[in-house]
C-alpha positions as CSV (number, residue, x, y, z in Angstrom):
1,M,0.0,0.0,0.0
2,G,1.2,3.5,-0.8
3,K,1.5,6.5,1.5
4,L,-1.8,7.6,3.1
5,A,-2.7,11.2,3.6
6,T,-5.6,13.6,4.3
7,I,-5.6,16.6,2.1
8,K,-7.8,19.6,1.1
9,L,-8.8,19.8,-2.5
10,R,-8.4,23.3,-3.9
11,D,-8.6,23.1,-7.7
12,I,-9.7,21.1,-10.7
13,A,-7.3,19.9,-13.4
14,H,-7.6,19.6,-17.1
15,G,-8.8,16.0,-17.6
16,G,-11.2,16.1,-14.6
17,D,-9.2,15.2,-11.5
18,A,-9.4,17.4,-8.4
19,V,-6.1,18.8,-7.1
20,G,-4.7,19.2,-3.6
21,S,-1.1,19.3,-2.3
22,L,1.2,17.2,-0.2
23,D,4.9,17.9,0.7
24,G,5.0,20.7,-1.8
25,K,3.7,18.6,-4.7
26,A,0.4,18.7,-6.5
27,V,-1.8,15.7,-5.8
28,F,-4.3,14.6,-8.4
29,V,-7.4,13.0,-7.0
30,P,-9.9,11.3,-9.3
31,F,-13.6,11.6,-8.2
32,G,-12.9,14.5,-5.8
33,I,-14.4,17.9,-5.8
34,P,-12.6,21.2,-5.1
35,G,-13.4,22.3,-1.5
36,E,-13.5,18.8,-0.1
37,T,-11.2,17.2,2.5
38,V,-10.4,13.7,1.5
39,R,-8.2,10.8,2.5
40,V,-6.1,9.3,-0.3
41,E,-3.5,6.7,-1.1
42,I,-0.6,7.9,-3.1
43,T,-0.3,5.5,-6.1
44,R,2.5,7.1,-8.2
45,E,5.1,9.7,-7.5
46,Y,6.7,12.0,-10.1
47,A,9.2,14.9,-9.9
48,R,6.5,17.6,-9.5
49,H,3.2,15.8,-8.8
50,L,1.6,12.8,-7.2
51,M,-1.2,10.5,-8.4
52,S,-3.6,9.1,-5.9
53,R,-6.6,6.9,-5.2
54,L,-9.6,8.3,-3.3
55,L,-10.2,6.3,-0.1
56,D,-12.7,8.5,1.8
57,V,-14.4,11.9,1.7
58,V,-13.9,13.4,5.1
59,E,-15.7,16.7,4.4
60,P,-17.9,16.4,1.3
61,S,-18.8,19.2,-1.0
62,P,-22.5,20.3,-1.0
63,E,-22.4,19.6,-4.7
64,R,-21.5,16.0,-4.2
65,V,-24.4,13.7,-5.4
66,Q,-25.0,10.0,-5.7
67,P,-24.0,8.7,-9.1
68,P,-26.8,6.8,-10.7
69,C,-24.7,4.4,-12.8
70,P,-23.6,1.1,-11.1
71,H,-20.4,1.1,-13.1
72,F,-19.3,4.6,-12.1
73,G,-15.8,4.7,-10.5
74,V,-14.7,1.6,-12.4
75,C,-15.7,2.3,-15.9
76,G,-13.5,5.0,-17.5
77,G,-16.3,6.6,-19.6
78,C,-17.5,9.1,-17.0
79,Q,-15.5,11.0,-14.4
80,W,-18.1,13.5,-13.0
81,Q,-21.3,11.7,-12.2
82,H,-20.6,12.5,-8.5
83,I,-20.8,16.3,-9.2
84,A,-24.1,18.2,-9.4
85,Y,-24.6,19.3,-13.0
86,T,-24.6,23.1,-12.4
87,R,-21.2,22.7,-10.7
88,Q,-19.9,20.6,-13.6
89,L,-20.6,23.5,-15.9
90,E,-18.8,26.0,-13.7
91,L,-15.8,23.7,-13.3
92,K,-15.5,23.3,-17.0
93,R,-15.5,27.1,-17.4
94,Q,-12.7,27.2,-14.8
95,I,-10.7,24.6,-16.7
96,V,-10.8,26.6,-19.9
97,Q,-10.0,29.8,-18.2
98,A,-7.0,28.2,-16.4
99,Q,-5.6,26.8,-19.7
100,M,-5.8,30.2,-21.4
101,E,-3.9,31.8,-18.6
102,R,-1.3,29.1,-18.0
103,I,-0.5,27.9,-21.5
104,A,-1.6,30.7,-23.9
105,R,-0.7,33.5,-21.4
106,L,-3.9,35.3,-22.5
107,Q,-6.5,37.1,-20.5
108,V,-9.6,36.3,-22.5
109,Q,-13.3,36.1,-21.4
110,V,-14.6,32.6,-21.0
111,L,-18.4,32.7,-21.2
112,P,-20.7,30.4,-19.1
113,V,-20.8,26.9,-20.5
114,I,-23.9,26.1,-22.6
115,G,-25.4,23.1,-20.8
116,M,-28.2,20.6,-21.4
117,P,-31.7,20.6,-19.8
118,D,-31.3,16.9,-19.3
119,P,-27.6,15.8,-19.2
120,W,-28.2,12.1,-19.6
121,S,-28.9,9.7,-22.5
122,Y,-27.3,12.0,-25.0
123,R,-24.6,10.0,-26.8
124,N,-25.6,9.0,-30.4
125,N,-22.4,7.0,-30.8
126,I,-21.0,4.4,-28.4
127,Q,-17.8,2.4,-29.0
128,Y,-17.5,-0.8,-27.0
129,G,-14.7,-3.3,-26.6
130,V,-15.7,-7.0,-27.0
131,A,-14.5,-9.6,-24.6
132,A,-13.8,-13.2,-25.7
133,S,-17.1,-14.2,-24.0
134,G,-18.9,-11.7,-26.3
135,E,-19.6,-9.3,-23.5
136,L,-19.5,-5.6,-24.3
137,G,-17.4,-3.2,-22.1
138,F,-15.4,0.0,-21.7
139,M,-11.9,0.5,-20.5
140,A,-11.5,0.8,-16.8
141,H,-10.6,4.2,-15.3
142,H,-6.9,5.0,-16.0
143,S,-6.5,1.5,-17.4
144,H,-6.6,-0.7,-20.6
145,V,-8.6,-3.4,-18.8
146,L,-12.0,-4.1,-20.3
147,V,-14.9,-3.7,-17.9
148,P,-18.1,-5.5,-18.8
149,I,-21.0,-3.0,-18.9
150,S,-24.7,-3.8,-18.4
151,E,-26.0,-0.3,-18.8
152,C,-24.8,3.2,-19.8
153,W,-26.5,6.2,-18.5
154,I,-25.1,8.6,-21.1
155,A,-26.0,6.4,-24.1
156,H,-29.1,7.2,-26.2
157,P,-31.8,4.8,-25.1
158,R,-32.0,3.2,-28.6
159,L,-28.3,2.3,-28.3
160,E,-29.0,0.6,-25.0
161,D,-31.5,-1.6,-26.7
162,L,-29.2,-2.2,-29.6
163,A,-26.3,-3.3,-27.4
164,G,-28.1,-6.5,-26.4
165,A,-29.4,-7.4,-29.8
166,F,-26.5,-9.5,-31.1
167,D,-24.9,-12.7,-29.9
168,L,-21.1,-11.9,-30.2
169,Q,-19.7,-15.0,-28.5
170,D,-17.0,-16.5,-30.7
171,A,-17.4,-13.6,-33.2
172,N,-13.7,-12.8,-32.9
173,L,-14.3,-9.0,-32.7
174,V,-12.1,-6.3,-31.2
175,G,-14.8,-3.7,-31.1
176,I,-18.3,-2.7,-32.0
177,T,-19.6,0.9,-32.6
178,L,-23.3,1.6,-32.2
179,R,-24.7,4.7,-33.8
180,V,-28.2,6.3,-33.9
181,G,-29.6,9.3,-35.6
182,A,-31.0,11.0,-32.5
183,A,-33.3,13.1,-34.6
184,T,-34.1,10.5,-37.3
185,G,-34.2,7.2,-35.4
186,E,-31.9,5.5,-38.0
187,E,-29.5,2.9,-36.5
188,L,-26.2,1.5,-37.6
189,V,-23.7,-1.0,-36.1
190,L,-20.0,-1.2,-37.1
191,F,-18.2,-4.4,-36.3
192,E,-14.4,-4.4,-36.2
193,G,-12.2,-7.5,-36.2
194,E,-10.1,-9.9,-38.2
195,E,-12.8,-11.9,-39.8
196,E,-16.3,-11.0,-41.0
197,P,-18.8,-12.2,-38.4
198,E,-21.9,-14.2,-39.1
199,I,-24.8,-12.2,-37.8
200,S,-28.6,-12.4,-37.9
201,V,-30.7,-9.3,-37.5
202,D,-34.4,-9.0,-37.2
203,M,-34.7,-5.3,-36.8
204,P,-34.3,-2.3,-39.2
205,V,-30.6,-1.6,-38.5
206,S,-27.7,-1.3,-40.9
207,C,-24.7,-3.5,-40.1
208,V,-21.2,-2.9,-41.4
209,F,-17.9,-4.7,-40.9
210,M,-14.4,-3.1,-41.1
211,N,-11.3,-5.3,-41.0
212,Q,-7.9,-4.3,-39.7
213,R,-6.9,-3.0,-43.1
214,G,-9.7,-0.5,-43.0
215,E,-11.8,-2.3,-45.7
216,V,-15.5,-1.8,-45.2
217,H,-18.2,-4.4,-46.1
218,V,-22.0,-4.0,-45.7
219,L,-23.6,-6.9,-43.9
220,A,-27.1,-5.7,-43.8
221,G,-28.9,-2.5,-44.8
222,D,-26.7,0.5,-45.8
223,S,-23.2,1.7,-45.1
224,S,-24.4,4.9,-43.5
225,L,-27.3,6.5,-41.5
226,R,-28.8,10.0,-41.7
227,E,-29.0,12.5,-38.9
228,R,-30.9,15.8,-38.8
229,L,-29.0,18.8,-37.6
230,N,-30.4,22.4,-37.7
231,Q,-33.2,21.3,-40.1
232,R,-30.9,19.6,-42.5
233,L,-30.3,15.9,-43.2
234,W,-26.7,14.7,-43.1
235,R,-25.4,11.3,-44.3
236,V,-22.9,9.8,-41.9
237,S,-21.0,6.6,-42.9
238,A,-20.1,4.0,-40.4
239,P,-16.4,5.1,-39.9
240,S,-17.0,8.9,-40.3
241,F,-16.8,11.4,-37.5
242,F,-19.9,13.2,-36.4
243,Q,-20.5,15.0,-33.1
244,V,-21.7,12.5,-30.5
245,N,-24.3,14.9,-29.0
246,T,-26.9,16.0,-31.6
247,E,-28.7,18.4,-29.3
248,Q,-25.5,20.3,-28.3
249,A,-24.1,20.1,-31.9
250,E,-26.9,22.4,-33.0
251,H,-25.7,25.0,-30.5
252,L,-22.1,24.4,-31.7
253,V,-23.0,25.1,-35.3
254,R,-25.0,28.2,-34.4
255,K,-22.1,29.6,-32.4
256,V,-19.8,29.1,-35.4
257,L,-22.3,30.8,-37.7
258,E,-22.6,33.8,-35.3
259,R,-18.8,34.3,-35.4
260,L,-18.3,34.5,-39.2
261,P,-19.4,37.6,-41.0
262,G,-19.5,36.1,-44.5
263,G,-19.3,38.3,-47.5
264,P,-17.2,38.1,-50.7
265,G,-14.3,35.8,-50.8
266,T,-13.6,32.2,-49.7
267,L,-14.3,30.1,-46.6
268,V,-12.0,27.1,-45.9
269,D,-13.3,24.5,-43.6
270,A,-10.3,22.5,-42.3
271,Y,-10.9,19.0,-40.9
272,C,-14.4,19.3,-42.4
273,G,-15.7,15.8,-41.6
274,V,-19.0,15.3,-43.4
275,G,-19.2,19.0,-44.3
276,T,-21.2,20.3,-41.4
277,F,-19.7,23.7,-41.1
278,A,-18.8,24.2,-44.8
279,L,-22.4,23.5,-45.9
280,S,-24.0,25.4,-43.1
281,L,-22.0,28.5,-44.2
282,A,-22.2,27.9,-48.0
283,D,-24.8,30.6,-48.7
284,R,-22.6,33.3,-47.0
285,Y,-19.5,33.0,-49.3
286,E,-18.7,33.1,-53.0
287,Q,-16.6,29.9,-52.6
288,V,-16.3,27.3,-49.8
289,I,-13.5,24.7,-49.6
290,G,-13.6,21.7,-47.3
291,I,-10.5,19.6,-46.4
292,E,-10.8,16.1,-44.8
293,E,-8.4,13.2,-44.5
294,S,-11.1,10.5,-44.1
295,P,-12.2,9.0,-47.4
296,W,-15.5,8.0,-45.9
297,A,-16.2,11.4,-44.5
298,I,-15.3,13.1,-47.9
299,E,-17.7,10.8,-49.7
300,D,-20.4,11.7,-47.2
301,A,-19.6,15.4,-47.7
302,Q,-20.0,15.1,-51.4
303,V,-23.4,13.5,-51.0
304,N,-24.4,16.1,-48.4
305,R,-23.4,18.9,-50.8
306,G,-26.1,18.0,-53.3
307,A,-26.1,20.3,-56.3
308,S,-24.3,23.2,-54.7
309,E,-21.6,24.5,-57.0
310,R,-20.1,26.9,-54.4
311,V,-18.6,24.1,-52.3
312,A,-15.6,21.9,-53.2
313,F,-14.2,19.1,-51.0
314,Y,-10.7,17.8,-51.1
315,E,-9.4,14.5,-49.6
316,G,-6.2,14.7,-47.7
317,S,-4.6,15.9,-44.5
318,T,-5.0,19.6,-43.6
319,E,-1.3,19.8,-43.0
320,E,-0.5,18.8,-46.6
321,L,-3.4,20.5,-48.4
322,L,-4.1,23.8,-46.6
323,P,-1.1,25.7,-47.7
324,G,-2.0,25.2,-51.4
325,L,-5.7,25.7,-51.1
326,L,-5.9,28.7,-48.8
327,P,-6.4,32.0,-50.7
328,G,-5.0,35.1,-49.2
329,G,-7.4,37.1,-47.0
330,S,-10.0,34.3,-46.7
331,D,-12.0,33.1,-43.6
332,V,-11.3,29.7,-42.0
333,V,-13.0,27.2,-39.7
334,L,-10.8,24.9,-37.8
335,D,-12.1,21.8,-36.1
336,P,-9.0,19.6,-35.5
337,P,-8.8,16.4,-33.5
338,R,-7.8,16.5,-29.8
339,A,-4.1,17.0,-30.7
340,G,-4.9,20.4,-32.1
341,C,-3.3,22.0,-35.2
342,A,0.1,21.1,-36.5
343,P,2.6,24.1,-36.7
344,T,2.4,23.9,-40.5
345,V,-1.3,24.6,-40.3
346,L,-0.9,27.7,-38.1
347,Q,1.9,29.0,-40.2
348,A,-0.2,28.6,-43.4
349,L,-3.0,30.6,-41.7
350,I,-0.5,33.4,-40.8
351,A,1.2,33.5,-44.1
352,A,-2.1,33.8,-46.0
353,Q,-3.1,36.7,-43.8
354,T,-6.4,34.9,-43.0
355,R,-9.0,37.5,-42.0
356,H,-11.2,35.6,-39.6
357,I,-10.7,32.2,-37.9
358,V,-13.2,30.3,-35.9
359,Y,-11.6,27.5,-33.9
360,V,-13.7,24.6,-32.6
361,S,-11.8,22.5,-30.1
362,C,-12.5,19.5,-27.9
363,D,-9.3,20.0,-25.8
364,P,-8.7,23.3,-23.9
365,A,-4.9,22.6,-23.5
366,T,-4.1,22.3,-27.2
367,L,-6.6,25.1,-28.0
368,A,-4.7,27.4,-25.6
369,R,-1.4,26.4,-27.2
370,D,-2.6,27.2,-30.7
371,L,-4.4,30.5,-29.6
372,G,-1.1,31.6,-28.0
373,T,0.7,31.0,-31.3
374,L,-1.9,33.0,-33.3
375,A,-2.0,35.8,-30.8
376,R,1.7,36.3,-31.0
377,A,1.3,36.5,-34.8
378,G,-1.1,39.4,-34.4
379,Y,-4.5,37.8,-34.1
380,Q,-7.1,39.3,-31.7
381,V,-8.6,36.4,-29.7
382,G,-12.3,36.9,-29.0
383,E,-14.4,35.6,-26.1
384,I,-14.5,31.8,-25.7
385,Q,-17.9,30.0,-25.7
386,P,-17.7,26.5,-24.1
387,V,-20.4,24.0,-25.0
388,D,-21.0,21.0,-22.9
389,M,-20.9,18.2,-25.5
390,F,-19.9,15.6,-22.9
391,P,-21.9,15.9,-19.6
392,Q,-20.8,13.7,-16.7
393,T,-17.2,13.9,-18.0
394,G,-14.3,16.3,-17.7
395,H,-14.3,17.1,-21.4
396,V,-15.6,20.3,-22.9
397,E,-15.9,21.7,-26.4
398,C,-15.1,25.4,-27.2
399,V,-15.7,27.9,-29.9
400,V,-13.6,31.0,-30.3
401,S,-13.1,33.6,-33.0
402,L,-9.9,35.3,-34.0
403,T,-9.5,38.4,-36.2
404,R,-6.3,39.5,-37.9
405,S,-5.1,42.8,-36.7
406,Q,-4.7,45.5,-39.3
407,N,-1.1,46.0,-38.1
408,A,-0.1,42.4,-38.4
């Protein structure tokens, strides 16, 4: 057993752990809440910080609530079911503010987080691991051990029903992804493994298999589903990225639209996915260019484009294509993966004297890093709007606009 200690929690860290201190080092405490006094076991020691396991809450926060999910604390999917939802929203705002100050060295306004009226049953996309027994599960907290899951409180109810619809014993699968159009009711299952499974299905669901080489085969139904977002239907193929929270994605798109003035010229949508931002903004610009690395998402974007002649989509990495496709003085939407933008992307934006940038980020730390780079190059950073795409977790999505200074 590691060292035991009683500490006062004073802060919240990027990633969701509460933070206290011991012997001059920061102590990270999963499942704690700032303001609490807790008893912990030190599990790992590093040069400047300690990792710990929560043993007991000596003085609980008034915002501590009983988690409804029986798997909470073992399953790694949720970190914050023990925190009242209004406090979750404020903690996420604090995390974003702290990252801006510590990493970007910027004093910017972080607006209150846009939350959900009902912060449960929101995920339209769930990725399970598959045990040899055929049981579905998620990775344990801070571990790669698969934990069997009997229920998931943040999954859309139709996915809960779908999870038990297949006998996966001896199917030799490594994973299974369940998707539902929250607004359309269409359902899709993506099986992943070495060999194509034999399945029988007696419900209206599309089933797709993807092998380890990335080859996709339709087993039943179609290779995609449709989802409705802001009064428009979007095709989303089985391997394509689409926001996991349809209700909050509508807020996200509207916040992006509010931050781009439109007008003559070109809009470039980097990391465009199935074309959500590019097509939502197409009527505001003379030309819209979308860049996406996923061949499945690009094919979806082409279908979603319909007959529009203003929009062109290009398949390839943003790092490779953006410098050659970015006209001078254009506007840009960035929606990169969690790792943020590569330096070549930021330098291309600066070199092209991009007028307006709207950055959509799912990671406040890499967002802060990239905003710092752009601010030092002469861009004015606007107020940051967090959107709670992932209730009950420590993750938060942000939208922020940048405008090129006339003196840059």
